[in-house]
N, CA, C and O atoms as a GROMACS GRO file, in nm:
protein
  388
    1MET      N    1  10.271   8.692   9.601
    1MET     CA    2  10.185   8.696   9.719
    1MET      C    3  10.170   8.841   9.765
    1MET      O    4  10.268   8.917   9.765
    2THR      N    5  10.051   8.878   9.803
    2THR     CA    6  10.026   9.015   9.848
    2THR      C    7  10.032   9.021  10.000
    2THR      O    8  10.047   8.919  10.068
    3ALA      N    9  10.021   9.141  10.053
    3ALA     CA   10  10.019   9.159  10.198
    3ALA      C   11   9.897   9.092  10.259
    3ALA      O   12   9.894   9.064  10.379
    4PHE      N   13   9.795   9.064  10.178
    4PHE     CA   14   9.675   9.000  10.225
    4PHE      C   15   9.690   8.848  10.226
    4PHE      O   16   9.607   8.778  10.284
    5GLY      N   17   9.794   8.795  10.164
    5GLY     CA   18   9.814   8.652  10.157
    5GLY      C   19   9.726   8.589  10.051
    5GLY      O   20   9.652   8.658   9.981
    6ASP      N   21   9.735   8.458  10.041
    6ASP     CA   22   9.657   8.385   9.941
    6ASP      C   23   9.527   8.329   9.997
    6ASP      O   24   9.454   8.258   9.927
    7ASN      N   25   9.498   8.358  10.122
    7ASN     CA   26   9.378   8.310  10.186
    7ASN      C   27   9.255   8.366  10.116
    7ASN      O   28   9.244   8.487  10.100
    8PRO      N   29   9.163   8.279  10.073
    8PRO     CA   30   9.043   8.328  10.003
    8PRO      C   31   8.961   8.428  10.085
    8PRO      O   32   8.893   8.513  10.028
    9LYS      N   33   8.966   8.418  10.219
    9LYS     CA   34   8.891   8.513  10.303
    9LYS      C   35   8.944   8.654  10.285
    9LYS      O   36   8.872   8.752  10.306
   10ASN      N   37   9.069   8.664  10.246
   10ASN     CA   38   9.129   8.796  10.231
   10ASN      C   39   9.106   8.856  10.092
   10ASN      O   40   9.140   8.972  10.067
   11LYS      N   41   9.048   8.777  10.003
   11LYS     CA   42   9.023   8.827   9.867
   11LYS      C   43   8.935   8.952   9.869
   11LYS      O   44   8.959   9.045   9.792
   12GLU      N   45   8.835   8.953   9.955
   12GLU     CA   46   8.747   9.070   9.964
   12GLU      C   47   8.825   9.193  10.010
   12GLU      O   48   8.804   9.302   9.957
   13LYS      N   49   8.914   9.176  10.108
   13LYS     CA   50   8.996   9.288  10.154
   13LYS      C   51   9.084   9.340  10.041
   13LYS      O   52   9.103   9.460  10.025
   14GLN      N   53   9.139   9.248   9.963
   14GLN     CA   54   9.224   9.288   9.851
   14GLN      C   55   9.143   9.364   9.747
   14GLN      O   56   9.190   9.464   9.692
   15GLU      N   57   9.022   9.318   9.719
   15GLU     CA   58   8.936   9.388   9.623
   15GLU      C   59   8.898   9.526   9.674
   15GLU      O   60   8.890   9.621   9.597
   16GLN      N   61   8.875   9.538   9.805
   16GLN     CA   62   8.844   9.668   9.864
   16GLN      C   63   8.964   9.763   9.851
   16GLN      O   64   8.947   9.881   9.822
   17ALA      N   65   9.083   9.710   9.873
   17ALA     CA   66   9.204   9.792   9.859
   17ALA      C   67   9.220   9.837   9.715
   17ALA      O   68   9.256   9.952   9.690
   18LYS      N   69   9.194   9.747   9.620
   18LYS     CA   70   9.202   9.783   9.477
   18LYS      C   71   9.104   9.895   9.445
   18LYS      O   72   9.138   9.988   9.373
   19GLN      N   73   8.982   9.884   9.500
   19GLN     CA   74   8.882   9.988   9.475
   19GLN      C   75   8.925  10.121   9.536
   19GLN      O   76   8.905  10.226   9.475
   20ARG      N   77   8.984  10.117   9.655
   20ARG     CA   78   9.032  10.242   9.716
   20ARG      C   79   9.138  10.307   9.629
   20ARG      O   80   9.140  10.429   9.614
   21VAL      N   81   9.227  10.226   9.570
   21VAL     CA   82   9.331  10.280   9.482
   21VAL      C   83   9.268  10.340   9.357
   21VAL      O   84   9.306  10.449   9.315
   22LYS      N   85   9.172  10.271   9.299
   22LYS     CA   86   9.104  10.325   9.179
   22LYS      C   87   9.031  10.454   9.212
   22LYS      O   88   9.032  10.548   9.133
   23ASP      N   89   8.967  10.458   9.328
   23ASP     CA   90   8.898  10.580   9.372
   23ASP      C   91   8.998  10.694   9.394
   23ASP      O   92   8.971  10.808   9.359
   24LYS      N   93   9.114  10.660   9.452
   24LYS     CA   94   9.217  10.761   9.476
   24LYS      C   95   9.265  10.819   9.343
   24LYS      O   96   9.280  10.941   9.331
   25ILE      N   97   9.289  10.735   9.245
   25ILE     CA   98   9.333  10.782   9.113
   25ILE      C   99   9.226  10.875   9.055
   25ILE      O  100   9.259  10.983   9.005
   26ALA      N  101   9.100  10.835   9.062
   26ALA     CA  102   8.991  10.919   9.009
   26ALA      C  103   8.982  11.052   9.084
   26ALA      O  104   8.963  11.157   9.022
   27ASN      N  105   8.996  11.048   9.215
   27ASN     CA  106   8.989  11.172   9.294
   27ASN      C  107   9.103  11.268   9.259
   27ASN      O  108   9.081  11.388   9.242
   28PHE      N  109   9.224  11.215   9.248
   28PHE     CA  110   9.337  11.301   9.213
   28PHE      C  111   9.320  11.358   9.072
   28PHE      O  112   9.352  11.474   9.048
   29ARG      N  113   9.270  11.277   8.979
   29ARG     CA  114   9.247  11.327   8.843
   29ARG      C  115   9.139  11.433   8.841
   29ARG      O  116   9.151  11.533   8.770
   30ASN      N  117   9.032  11.413   8.920
   30ASN     CA  118   8.926  11.513   8.927
   30ASN      C  119   8.978  11.644   8.985
   30ASN      O  120   8.940  11.752   8.940
   31CYS      N  121   9.064  11.634   9.083
   31CYS     CA  122   9.118  11.753   9.149
   31CYS      C  123   9.219  11.827   9.061
   31CYS      O  124   9.210  11.949   9.044
   32PHE      N  125   9.313  11.753   9.006
   32PHE     CA  126   9.422  11.816   8.932
   32PHE      C  127   9.404  11.813   8.781
   32PHE      O  128   9.486  11.868   8.708
   33GLY      N  129   9.297  11.750   8.733
   33GLY     CA  130   9.276  11.739   8.589
   33GLY      C  131   9.205  11.858   8.527
   33GLY      O  132   9.184  11.862   8.406
   34THR      N  133   9.168  11.955   8.608
   34THR     CA  134   9.103  12.076   8.557
   34THR      C  135   9.208  12.178   8.517
   34THR      O  136   9.327  12.159   8.544
   35GLU      N  137   9.165  12.284   8.453
   35GLU     CA  138   9.259  12.391   8.416
   35GLU      C  139   9.325  12.450   8.541
   35GLU      O  140   9.446  12.472   8.543
   36SER      N  141   9.245  12.475   8.643
   36SER     CA  142   9.301  12.528   8.768
   36SER      C  143   9.394  12.426   8.833
   36SER      O  144   9.501  12.462   8.883
   37GLY      N  145   9.355  12.300   8.832
   37GLY     CA  146   9.437  12.195   8.890
   37GLY      C  147   9.571  12.183   8.820
   37GLY      O  148   9.674  12.162   8.884
   38GLU      N  149   9.571  12.197   8.689
   38GLU     CA  150   9.696  12.192   8.612
   38GLU      C  151   9.787  12.309   8.649
   38GLU      O  152   9.910  12.294   8.653
   39LYS      N  153   9.728  12.426   8.676
   39LYS     CA  154   9.807  12.541   8.718
   39LYS      C  155   9.868  12.517   8.857
   39LYS      O  156   9.983  12.552   8.883
   40VAL      N  157   9.789  12.456   8.945
   40VAL     CA  158   9.840  12.422   9.078
   40VAL      C  159   9.953  12.321   9.066
   40VAL      O  160  10.056  12.336   9.133
   41LEU      N  161   9.937  12.220   8.983
   41LEU     CA  162  10.044  12.122   8.962
   41LEU      C  163  10.170  12.187   8.909
   41LEU      O  164  10.281  12.152   8.951
   42ALA      N  165  10.155  12.279   8.817
   42ALA     CA  166  10.272  12.349   8.762
   42ALA      C  167  10.344  12.426   8.874
   42ALA      O  168  10.467  12.427   8.880
   43ASP      N  169  10.267  12.491   8.961
   43ASP     CA  170  10.326  12.563   9.072
   43ASP      C  171  10.394  12.467   9.170
   43ASP      O  172  10.504  12.493   9.218
   44LEU      N  173  10.327  12.356   9.200
   44LEU     CA  174  10.387  12.256   9.289
   44LEU      C  175  10.514  12.196   9.230
   44LEU      O  176  10.610  12.169   9.302
   45ARG      N  177  10.514  12.174   9.099
   45ARG     CA  178  10.633  12.121   9.031
   45ARG      C  179  10.752  12.213   9.055
   45ARG      O  180  10.863  12.167   9.084
   46ARG      N  181  10.729  12.342   9.043
   46ARG     CA  182  10.836  12.438   9.066
   46ARG      C  183  10.876  12.440   9.213
   46ARG      O  184  10.994  12.432   9.247
   47PHE      N  185  10.776  12.450   9.300
   47PHE     CA  186  10.800  12.460   9.443
   47PHE      C  187  10.872  12.336   9.497
   47PHE      O  188  10.958  12.346   9.585
   48CYS      N  189  10.838  12.220   9.444
   48CYS     CA  190  10.896  12.094   9.492
   48CYS      C  191  11.027  12.058   9.420
   48CYS      O  192  11.081  11.949   9.440
   49ARG      N  193  11.075  12.150   9.339
   49ARG     CA  194  11.204  12.134   9.271
   49ARG      C  195  11.213  12.008   9.186
   49ARG      O  196  11.313  11.937   9.189
   50MET      N  197  11.107  11.981   9.111
   50MET     CA  198  11.104  11.862   9.027
   50MET      C  199  11.203  11.869   8.912
   50MET      O  200  11.247  11.766   8.862
   51ASP      N  201  11.238  11.987   8.871
   51ASP     CA  202  11.326  12.003   8.755
   51ASP      C  203  11.466  12.047   8.793
   51ASP      O  204  11.543  12.094   8.708
   52SER      N  205  11.500  12.032   8.920
   52SER     CA  206  11.634  12.067   8.966
   52SER      C  207  11.675  11.973   9.078
   52SER      O  208  11.594  11.894   9.127
   53THR      N  209  11.798  11.983   9.117
   53THR     CA  210  11.849  11.895   9.223
   53THR      C  211  11.795  11.938   9.359
   53THR      O  212  11.767  12.055   9.383
   54THR      N  213  11.782  11.840   9.448
   54THR     CA  214  11.743  11.871   9.586
   54THR      C  215  11.865  11.869   9.676
   54THR      O  216  11.856  11.897   9.796
   55HIS      N  217  11.980  11.836   9.619
   55HIS     CA  218  12.104  11.837   9.697
   55HIS      C  219  12.148  11.982   9.718
   55HIS      O  220  12.154  12.061   9.624
   56VAL      N  221  12.178  12.015   9.842
   56VAL     CA  222  12.224  12.150   9.875
   56VAL      C  223  12.373  12.143   9.903
   56VAL      O  224  12.417  12.079   9.999
   57LYS      N  225  12.450  12.209   9.818
   57LYS     CA  226  12.595  12.210   9.836
   57LYS      C  227  12.629  12.272   9.971
   57LYS      O  228  12.576  12.377  10.007
   58GLY      N  229  12.717  12.207  10.044
   58GLY     CA  230  12.758  12.258  10.174
   58GLY      C  231  12.664  12.221  10.288
   58GLY      O  232  12.684  12.265  10.401
   59ASP      N  233  12.563  12.142  10.260
   59ASP     CA  234  12.470  12.097  10.363
   59ASP      C  235  12.534  11.980  10.438
   59ASP      O  236  12.509  11.864  10.407
   60THR      N  237  12.618  12.013  10.536
   60THR     CA  238  12.702  11.912  10.599
   60THR      C  239  12.624  11.805  10.675
   60THR      O  240  12.669  11.690  10.681
   61ASN      N  241  12.511  11.839  10.732
   61ASN     CA  242  12.436  11.737  10.805
   61ASN      C  243  12.323  11.677  10.721
   61ASN      O  244  12.256  11.584  10.765
   62GLY      N  245  12.301  11.729  10.601
   62GLY     CA  246  12.204  11.673  10.507
   62GLY      C  247  12.059  11.706  10.536
   62GLY      O  248  11.970  11.659  10.466
   63ARG      N  249  12.034  11.786  10.638
   63ARG     CA  250  11.895  11.814  10.675
   63ARG      C  251  11.820  11.893  10.569
   63ARG      O  252  11.707  11.860  10.535
   64GLU      N  253  11.882  11.997  10.517
   64GLU     CA  254  11.814  12.078  10.416
   64GLU      C  255  11.789  11.997  10.289
   64GLU      O  256  11.682  12.004  10.229
   65SER      N  257  11.889  11.918  10.249
   65SER     CA  258  11.873  11.832  10.131
   65SER      C  259  11.759  11.732  10.154
   65SER      O  260  11.678  11.709  10.064
   66ALA      N  261  11.754  11.673  10.273
   66ALA     CA  262  11.648  11.576  10.305
   66ALA      C  263  11.511  11.643  10.304
   66ALA      O  264  11.414  11.585  10.256
   67PHE      N  265  11.503  11.764  10.357
   67PHE     CA  266  11.377  11.838  10.357
   67PHE      C  267  11.328  11.862  10.214
   67PHE      O  268  11.212  11.839  10.182
   68LEU      N  269  11.419  11.909  10.128
   68LEU     CA  270  11.383  11.936   9.989
   68LEU      C  271  11.345  11.807   9.916
   68LEU      O  272  11.255  11.808   9.833
   69GLU      N  273  11.412  11.698   9.947
   69GLU     CA  274  11.378  11.570   9.885
   69GLU      C  275  11.240  11.524   9.932
   69GLU      O  276  11.166  11.461   9.856
   70GLY      N  277  11.204  11.556  10.055
   70GLY     CA  278  11.070  11.524  10.105
   70GLY      C  279  10.964  11.600  10.028
   70GLY      O  280  10.859  11.543   9.995
   71GLN      N  281  10.989  11.727   9.998
   71GLN     CA  282  10.894  11.805   9.917
   71GLN      C  283  10.880  11.740   9.779
   71GLN      O  284  10.768  11.726   9.728
   72ARG      N  285  10.991  11.702   9.721
   72ARG     CA  286  10.991  11.640   9.589
   72ARG      C  287  10.912  11.509   9.591
   72ARG      O  288  10.839  11.478   9.497
   73ASN      N  289  10.926  11.433   9.699
   73ASN     CA  290  10.857  11.306   9.712
   73ASN      C  291  10.705  11.324   9.715
   73ASN      O  292  10.632  11.240   9.664
   74VAL      N  293  10.658  11.433   9.775
   74VAL     CA  294  10.514  11.460   9.777
   74VAL      C  295  10.463  11.480   9.635
   74VAL      O  296  10.357  11.428   9.599
   75PHE      N  297  10.537  11.555   9.554
   75PHE     CA  298  10.495  11.576   9.416
   75PHE      C  299  10.494  11.444   9.339
   75PHE      O  300  10.402  11.419   9.260
   76LEU      N  301  10.595  11.360   9.360
   76LEU     CA  302  10.599  11.229   9.294
   76LEU      C  303  10.477  11.145   9.332
   76LEU      O  304  10.422  11.072   9.249
   77TYR      N  305  10.436  11.155   9.457
   77TYR     CA  306  10.318  11.082   9.503
   77TYR      C  307  10.193  11.133   9.430
   77TYR      O  308  10.110  11.054   9.386
   78ILE      N  309  10.179  11.264   9.419
   78ILE     CA  310  10.064  11.321   9.347
   78ILE      C  311  10.062  11.271   9.203
   78ILE      O  312   9.958  11.230   9.152
   79GLU      N  313  10.177  11.274   9.137
   79GLU     CA  314  10.184  11.225   9.000
   79GLU      C  315  10.146  11.078   8.991
   79GLU      O  316  10.072  11.038   8.901
   80ALA      N  317  10.194  10.997   9.085
   80ALA     CA  318  10.162  10.854   9.085
   80ALA      C  319  10.013  10.832   9.105
   80ALA      O  320   9.955  10.741   9.046
   81CYS      N  321   9.951  10.913   9.188
   81CYS     CA  322   9.808  10.898   9.216
   81CYS      C  323   9.722  10.938   9.097
   81CYS      O  324   9.602  10.909   9.096
   82MET      N  325   9.778  11.003   9.000
   82MET     CA  326   9.703  11.042   8.881
   82MET      C  327   9.728  10.948   8.764
   82MET      O  328   9.669  10.964   8.657
   83ASN      N  329   9.814  10.850   8.783
   83ASN     CA  330   9.859  10.765   8.673
   83ASN      C  331   9.812  10.621   8.694
   83ASN      O  332   9.858  10.554   8.787
   84GLU      N  333   9.721  10.574   8.608
   84GLU     CA  334   9.672  10.437   8.620
   84GLU      C  335   9.783  10.335   8.607
   84GLU      O  336   9.772  10.224   8.660
   85ASN      N  337   9.891  10.369   8.537
   85ASN     CA  338  10.003  10.276   8.522
   85ASN      C  339  10.075  10.253   8.654
   85ASN      O  340  10.155  10.160   8.665
   86GLN      N  341  10.048  10.336   8.752
   86GLN     CA  342  10.110  10.324   8.884
   86GLN      C  343  10.021  10.249   8.982
   86GLN      O  344  10.048  10.247   9.102
   87GLU      N  345   9.914  10.186   8.932
   87GLU     CA  346   9.819  10.119   9.021
   87GLU      C  347   9.887  10.014   9.110
   87GLU      O  348   9.855  10.004   9.228
   88ASN      N  349   9.979   9.936   9.055
   88ASN     CA  350  10.048   9.834   9.135
   88ASN      C  351  10.129   9.898   9.247
   88ASN      O  352  10.130   9.848   9.360
   89LYS      N  353  10.198  10.008   9.216
   89LYS     CA  354  10.278  10.076   9.317
   89LYS      C  355  10.187  10.131   9.427
   89LYS      O  356  10.220  10.121   9.545
   90LEU      N  357  10.074  10.189   9.388
   90LEU     CA  358   9.979  10.242   9.486
   90LEU      C  359   9.919  10.129   9.571
   90LEU      O  360   9.891  10.150   9.689
   91MET      N  361   9.898  10.012   9.512
   91MET     CA  362   9.848   9.897   9.588
   91MET      C  363   9.949   9.859   9.696
   91MET      O  364   9.911   9.826   9.808
   92GLN      N  365  10.078   9.863   9.662
   92GLN     CA  366  10.181   9.831   9.760
   92GLN      C  367  10.177   9.930   9.876
   92GLN      O  368  10.189   9.891   9.992
   93LEU      N  369  10.160  10.059   9.844
   93LEU     CA  370  10.149  10.160   9.948
   93LEU      C  371  10.024  10.138  10.033
   93LEU      O  372  10.027  10.151  10.156
   94GLU      N  373   9.914  10.104   9.968
   94GLU     CA  374   9.788  10.080  10.037
   94GLU      C  375   9.801   9.962  10.134
   94GLU      O  376   9.742   9.962  10.242
   95GLN      N  377   9.879   9.862  10.094
   95GLN     CA  378   9.894   9.741  10.174
   95GLN      C  379  10.007   9.752  10.274
   95GLN      O  380  10.029   9.662  10.355
   96GLY      N  381  10.080   9.864  10.269
   96GLY     CA  382  10.188   9.885  10.365
   96GLY      C  383  10.313   9.807  10.335
   96GLY      O  384  10.391   9.779  10.426
   97GLU      N  385  10.334   9.770  10.209
   97GLU     CA  386  10.455   9.695  10.171
   97GLU      C  387  10.571   9.790  10.151
   97GLU      O  388  10.681   9.746  10.119
   0.00000   0.00000   0.00000
């Protein structure tokens, strides 16, 4: 069951949400699928610490680690928005699940 329920009246809303997700995937691919976009992604990958830990040794209250993990999460979202295999996950986000 989806966030829209099984009610046939909600089928149109579900189809609209699916289309928004497909449009989002296309928009992210158009933006980041170019040579320049790939360079930006490479820079964001480095900046968001995708290839290293976000845990900061000695971060007693966890704030810095949480901040860095938030940056990393943004990059993961961008990657998901470019990947058709993530359509179900994006639908869940679209529906607020």
